[in-house]
Structure formats: C-alpha cells, structure tokens
C-alpha positions in Angstrom: 227.5 89.6 -39.6 227.3 93.3 -38.9 229.6 94.5 -36.1 229.1 97.6 -34.0 231.9 99.9 -32.9 232.0 102.5 -30.2 235.1 104.5 -29.5 233.9 105.6 -26.0 234.5 102.0 -24.7 230.9 101.6 -23.9 229.0 98.3 -23.9 228.1 97.4 -27.5 225.3 95.3 -28.9 226.4 93.6 -32.1 224.0 92.6 -34.8 225.3 89.0 -35.0 223.3 85.9 -35.7 224.0 83.2 -33.2 226.0 80.2 -34.5 224.7 76.8 -33.3 227.0 73.8 -33.9 226.1 70.1 -33.9 229.3 68.2 -32.9 229.8 64.5 -33.4 232.5 63.2 -31.0 230.8 59.8 -30.7 230.3 57.1 -33.4 228.9 54.4 -31.1 225.3 54.1 -32.1 223.0 51.3 -30.9 222.1 49.1 -33.8 224.3 51.0 -36.2 227.6 49.3 -36.8 229.5 48.4 -39.9 227.9 49.7 -43.1 225.1 51.3 -41.1 227.5 53.5 -39.0 228.0 56.2 -41.5 224.4 56.1 -42.6 223.6 57.2 -39.0 226.2 60.0 -39.2 224.6 61.3 -42.4 221.1 61.1 -41.0 222.2 63.1 -37.9 224.0 65.7 -40.0 221.0 66.2 -42.3 218.7 66.4 -39.3 220.9 69.1 -37.7 220.9 71.1 -41.0 217.1 70.9 -41.1 216.8 71.9 -37.5 218.7 75.2 -38.2 222.2 74.3 -37.0 224.7 76.4 -38.9 227.8 74.2 -38.3 228.4 70.4 -38.2 231.7 69.3 -36.7 233.6 66.1 -35.9 236.5 65.3 -33.7 239.9 65.0 -35.1 241.0 62.0 -33.1 242.1 58.5 -34.0 241.0 56.9 -30.6 237.9 57.7 -28.6 238.7 60.1 -25.8 238.2 59.6 -22.1 234.9 60.8 -20.7 233.2 60.0 -24.0 233.9 56.2 -24.0 236.7 53.6 -24.1 239.4 54.4 -26.6 238.5 51.2 -28.5 235.2 52.7 -29.5 234.8 53.5 -33.2 236.5 56.7 -34.5 236.3 57.8 -38.1 239.0 59.9 -39.7 237.9 63.5 -39.6 238.5 64.9 -43.1 237.3 61.8 -45.0 234.1 62.0 -42.9 233.6 65.7 -43.5 234.0 65.4 -47.2 231.4 62.6 -47.2 229.0 64.7 -45.1 229.5 67.6 -47.5 228.1 65.4 -50.3 224.9 64.8 -48.3 224.3 68.4 -47.0 223.9 71.8 -48.6 223.9 74.6 -46.1 225.8 73.8 -42.9 229.4 74.8 -42.5 231.8 71.9 -41.9 234.9 71.7 -39.6 236.8 69.6 -37.2 236.5 70.6 -33.5 239.4 70.6 -33.6 242.4 69.3 -35.6 245.5 68.6 -33.5 248.4 70.6 -35.0 250.7 67.6 -34.6 248.7 65.2 -36.8 249.4 66.7 -40.2 251.9 68.8 -42.0 250.2 72.2 -42.1 250.6 72.7 -45.9 248.8 69.3 -46.4 246.2 70.4 -43.9 245.6 73.6 -45.8 245.2 71.5 -48.9 242.7 69.2 -47.3 240.6 72.1 -46.0 240.7 73.8 -49.3 239.6 70.6 -51.0 236.7 70.3 -48.5 235.8 73.9 -49.4 235.6 73.0 -53.0 233.6 69.8 -52.4 231.2 71.7 -50.1 230.9 74.7 -52.4 232.3 77.1 -49.9 231.3 75.7 -46.5 234.6 74.5 -45.0 236.3 75.9 -41.9 239.7 75.2 -40.4 239.3 74.2 -36.8 242.7 73.7 -35.1 244.3 73.5 -31.7 247.5 72.4 -30.0 246.7 68.7 -29.6 246.7 66.9 -26.2 246.0 63.1 -26.5 249.4 61.5 -26.0 248.0 58.0 -26.2 247.1 58.2 -29.9 250.4 59.9 -30.7 252.2 57.0 -29.2 250.0 54.5 -30.9 250.4 56.1 -34.4 254.1 56.9 -34.0 253.4 60.7 -34.1 255.8 63.0 -32.4 254.3 64.6 -29.2 256.5 67.5 -28.2 256.1 69.5 -25.0 253.2 72.0 -24.9 255.4 75.1 -25.5 256.6 73.6 -28.8 253.1 72.6 -29.7 252.0 76.2 -29.3 254.8 77.4 -31.5 253.7 74.8 -34.1 250.1 76.0 -33.9 251.1 79.6 -34.5 253.2 78.6 -37.5 250.6 76.2 -38.9 247.8 78.8 -38.9 250.2 81.3 -40.5 250.9 78.8 -43.3 247.2 78.0 -43.8 246.3 81.6 -44.1 249.1 82.1 -46.7 247.9 79.2 -48.7 244.3 80.3 -48.6 245.1 83.8 -49.7 248.3 83.8 -51.8 249.1 82.1 -55.1 252.7 80.9 -54.4 253.5 81.7 -50.7 256.8 80.9 -49.0 257.4 80.7 -45.2 260.3 79.6 -43.1 259.6 79.1 -39.4 261.2 77.2 -36.5 259.2 74.0 -37.2 257.6 74.3 -40.6 258.4 75.7 -44.0 256.8 76.1 -47.4 258.6 77.2 -50.6 256.3 78.8 -53.2 253.6 76.3 -52.3 250.8 75.7 -54.8 247.2 75.3 -53.6 245.1 74.8 -56.7 242.1 74.8 -57.1 241.8 77.8 -54.9 239.3 78.0 -52.0 235.7 78.9 -52.9 235.3 81.4 -50.1 236.9 84.8 -50.6 239.9 85.0 -48.3 239.7 81.3 -47.7 237.9 79.2 -45.0 237.4 80.8 -41.6 239.8 79.7 -38.9 238.5 78.4 -35.6 241.0 78.1 -32.8 240.0 75.7 -30.0 241.3 76.2 -26.5 241.3 78.5 -23.5 245.0 78.8 -22.5 245.4 82.5 -21.4 249.0 83.1 -22.3 249.4 81.4 -25.7 246.1 80.0 -27.1 244.1 83.2 -26.6 246.9 85.3 -28.1 247.0 83.0 -31.2 243.2 83.4 -31.4 243.7 87.2 -31.3 246.3 87.1 -34.0 244.8 84.6 -36.4 241.3 83.4 -35.5 237.9 84.2 -36.8 236.1 82.0 -34.3 237.2 80.9 -30.8 235.7 77.8 -29.2 235.8 77.4 -25.4 234.4 74.9 -23.0 231.3 76.2 -21.2 231.4 76.7 -17.5 231.3 79.3 -14.8 230.1 82.5 -16.4 232.2 84.8 -14.3 235.4 82.9 -15.2 234.4 83.0 -18.8 234.0 86.7 -18.6 237.4 87.0 -17.1 238.9 84.9 -19.9 237.1 87.1 -22.4 238.8 90.2 -20.9 242.2 88.4 -21.2 241.4 87.7 -24.8 240.5 91.3 -25.4 243.8 92.4 -23.9 245.6 90.2 -26.4 243.6 91.8 -29.2 244.7 95.2 -28.1 248.3 94.0 -28.0 248.2 92.7 -31.6 246.0 95.5 -32.9 242.9 93.4 -33.5 239.2 94.5 -32.9 237.9 91.8 -30.6 234.4 92.1 -32.0 235.7 90.7 -35.3 236.2 87.3 -33.5 233.1 85.2 -32.7 233.4 83.5 -29.4 231.6 80.2 -29.0 231.0 77.7 -26.2 230.4 74.0 -25.8 227.3 73.5 -23.7 226.3 70.5 -21.6 222.6 70.7 -22.0 220.0 68.0 -22.7 216.6 69.2 -23.8 213.7 67.4 -22.1 210.0 67.8 -21.6 209.9 66.9 -17.9 211.8 65.8 -14.9 211.1 62.1 -15.5 212.6 62.4 -18.9 215.6 64.3 -17.5 216.3 61.5 -15.1 216.2 58.9 -17.8 218.6 60.8 -20.1 221.1 61.7 -17.3 221.4 58.0 -16.4 222.6 57.4 -20.0 225.4 59.9 -19.7 228.8 58.4 -18.5 229.1 59.1 -14.8 232.3 61.1 -15.2 230.4 63.6 -17.4 227.2 64.0 -15.5 228.3 66.9 -13.3 228.9 68.9 -16.6 225.3 68.2 -17.9 222.0 69.9 -17.2 218.7 68.4 -18.4 216.3 71.3 -19.0 213.3 72.3 -21.1 213.7 74.4 -24.2 212.6 77.7 -22.5 214.9 77.0 -19.6 217.8 76.3 -22.0 217.1 79.6 -23.8 217.3 81.5 -20.4 220.6 79.8 -19.6 222.2 80.5 -23.0 220.9 84.1 -23.0 223.1 84.9 -20.0 226.1 83.9 -22.1 224.9 85.9 -25.1 224.5 88.9 -22.8 228.2 88.4 -21.9 229.3 88.5 -25.5 229.3 84.9 -26.6 227.8 84.3 -30.0 227.6 80.6 -30.5 226.9 77.3 -28.8 227.8 73.7 -29.7 225.8 70.6 -28.7 227.4 67.2 -28.7 225.6 64.2 -30.3 225.5 62.2 -27.0 223.2 65.0 -25.7 221.1 65.0 -28.9 221.2 61.2 -29.7 218.0 60.9 -31.7 216.3 62.7 -34.6 213.6 63.9 -32.2 216.2 65.4 -29.8 217.9 67.2 -32.7 214.5 68.6 -33.8 213.9 69.8 -30.2 217.2 71.6 -30.4 215.7 73.3 -33.5 213.0 74.7 -31.4 215.6 76.3 -29.2 217.4 77.7 -32.2 214.2 79.3 -33.4 213.4 80.6 -29.9 216.8 82.3 -29.8 216.8 83.6 -33.4 216.2 87.2 -32.3 219.1 87.3 -29.8 221.9 89.7 -30.4 225.4 89.5 -29.0 226.7 92.0 -26.4 230.3 93.0 -26.3 232.3 95.2 -24.0 235.4 96.7 -25.5 237.7 99.6 -25.2 238.6 100.8 -28.7 241.9 102.7 -28.7 
C-alpha cells in the first residue's frame, strides 16, 4: 500500500486498498458435523477467497465463547485449522483473530506462524492479544495472570516473534520470557516476516503495544465518534514511540448482515442470538457501503465479517458485491507529523 505524508499536519488521503476479512468464530453448522464439519470450513474459506476477501481468520479459543454459543459447541484448534485451510486456498492471508498470549510459549508461536507462512507460500499473519477467557484457562490448566502481567507478556511475546522472524539466531531475556540464540528454520517466506496484527482497544497498554510493534490493529466496531477518539489516543502513542501512524492499518469488526429486503432482514435477525442482536444491522449492499464509508473517511482501512452473519455461500457472494462496490475507496488519515 502506498502511504501519503504531509508535514503540515493536514488531513491526508492514503492510497490504501481496503482489507476485508472473513472471520470464522463459529463451527456449528446445520447438517455439517463429524467428518463434514471441516469440509464446510473449507467451502466457506474458498467462497470468501472467490468473493474478494483478502483475509480469512479463525478464533484462537478452546471453548466456544459467550454471545456466540454455549461453550460446549465445537471449537477447532486454530493453527491446525489455518494450515489445513492454507492447503485449500491460494490468495487469502491467514491469521488468528486473535491468539491469546497465554496459550503458547512465544518462541513456539513464532515457529508455528513461520510454518504457516511456508505452507501458505507467504500468506501468514500473526494475530495476537492479551487473552481474556478465564474459563478455558482453568479447564486446560493454563496460567491466567492478572491483566497487567498479561500485557507485559504480550509486549515481550511480540518482541520475540519479530526477532525470530527477522534474525538468524536472536536472544532475548525479559521478565516473563527468554530465548537464547533461537533457531527458526526454514525462514519465513515474507520479507521481514509475517505481518503482526494486535487485537484490542485498551487505551493505556494495548494501543501503545500496537504503536510499537503492530502492522495492523483490529478493534470492535461501534460508535464512530468514540472510535475517532481512540484513534487519536493511538496516534499519541505513535508520536511517543516515534512511529508514523499511517504505517499501521486500523481495521474494525462489523455487525452487518447483507439482505435484499426488510422481510429477509427480519428472518436473519431472528437467527442471531438475542444477546448479540443489538450489535447487528441488517441492510442492503448499497446501505452497507454507505455505513462503511463513514469509517473509511475516518481513517479505518479494513472490515471483518463473522461467519454467523455470512452463513451461506450466497451470503458470502453478496459480501463480494459489497467488496467490489467499495473497491475504489481510499482511506483518510489525520496526523500531525513532527
């Protein structure tokens, strides 16, 4: 992507292609259980690729999460799933959205993501956050430290991953993790290693870690004015660490169902868990484009759709119409360049 720069601090328009992500947090499919479950996953991923999505992601959880379904619902292990999807696709980038920092030793995680990069011929990304689901930590016997420590671990883990992506025999000694001339062979396919996506919106710690280390930030969609305020906070962190904020792509999860008419909207909304309905809007493709354009104008350059809102091949193809409709959009950014 080509990035603009203006030392007067004026509003910039960046020549950036929008990144549309297809996210699979749900593996409960009517009529697709047992051996058919993963076939459905592959079918959806390939349909997303054909529709023009640039990124396919899966959750990194061991239990299903609240608001999506009961925790006893099926949940595939993330990196095994991504590697298998890589073998059935050719263009989409692949990532978790996002890995909990507590789940894996960071050197092992860097090795897993590097392996995914090799398998996918250079399409892997490292999506990572501070972890939050205490229930699965307890169930799996994984330590769940307080949030302050998890944020420290996140900073150190991303530091280790970047070292292992870019250096031959890196060493690092932190408060929580260490590596000693760690090998990571074969090397990543992508020059500089897989891009790093930081998930989360915490203003004091998460956004600072994004400013220091991230290539992509993923936030929850919501009130536009509040998102603009958080973006200003992020830009302040960038100034503090000497980072150009326009070098980081900010993306949003969107609660949009694409429909043809109000009758169809009512049917689809009734299928969404009641707890999540206030976060979902059922709109036509042109209406969705208008909604998303307001976020693009505010400087957000990517949008993620969850598979519960695109549950069929026809729905995924309809999202492809939206992607084509917005293909000429450019991302606006306001920044003060010191």
